[in-house]
N, C-alpha and C positions, 0 to 999 in steps of 0.2 A: 578720411572717408566718413561721410555722414552715415549714420545708421538709424534704424527706426526706433531705437530705445531712447527717445527724447522725453522731455518733461511732460508734454501733453499726453504721450502714450503711457508713461508711468502713472500719470494721474488717472487715466482711463482704467488702467489695470488695478490701481489701488481701490477704485470704486467697485471693481468686480471681485475683490478679495474678501474672504471671510476668515477671521481668526488669525490673521498674520500680525506679527509684531513689526512695527515700523520704527527704525532708528531715525532720530532727528539729525539735522545737519550739524548741530552742536556736538552730538556724540560721534558722528562719522568723521569729524575733523581730526579726531585723535587716532583713528584707525590707520594702520600701516597696510598699504595695498600694493600689489604688483600691477604694473601697467602692461597689459598684453599687447602684442603687435597687431597690426592691421589684418594679417592673414588669419590669426587666431580669432579675432573679433568677427571676421566674415564667416568662419566655420561655426562659431557659436551662434551667430545671428541666424544662420541657415537652419540650425536645429531648434533654437529657442523661439523664433518668431512664429512659426506655425503653431507651436504649443500655446503661446500667448494669444494668438488670434482665436484659437478654439476656445480658450478659457473665457475671453471677453465675449465671444459669440454665444457661448452657452450660459452666461450669467442670467439673461432674462428667462431662459427656459427653467433654470434652477429655481428662480424666484417664483415662477408660475407653478411649478410642481410643489414647492413648499406651501404656497397659498392653498393649492388644491388639497394637499394633505391636511392642513389645518382646518379646512372646511369639512372634508369628508370623514376624517377619523372620528370625531365626536359622534357623528351620525351613525357610523358603523358600530362603534362601541355601544351606543344607546339603542341599537336595534332598529333605528329608523330606516336604514338601508341594509341590504345584504350583498354579499359578493355575487351570488347567483343572479340577483336583479341587475347588478352592474354589468355582469358578463352578457346578459340578455340585451341590455341597452347598447352595449358596444357592438354586438352582432347585428342588431337591428340597424344601427347607424352605418355599418359597413356595406 
């Protein structure tokens, strides 16, 4: 049964990951692993694929929020902007 966890998808997930340790193929060649049956793979895929899809979909949002934090935090600390001004801007935009 082909499943969605192929090399291209893993690569896409790797690009979305932060702080994960990745084993190389040289090190994984020495691992002893169980081979699950197709039924178990289908169950796992049904649970894991939606989580992986959400992780990949949320990555750009996370990067945008991190960039926004890096831009606004120094201004907030420096007194250049205040939370009340930000709240007013949000209300005016709504």
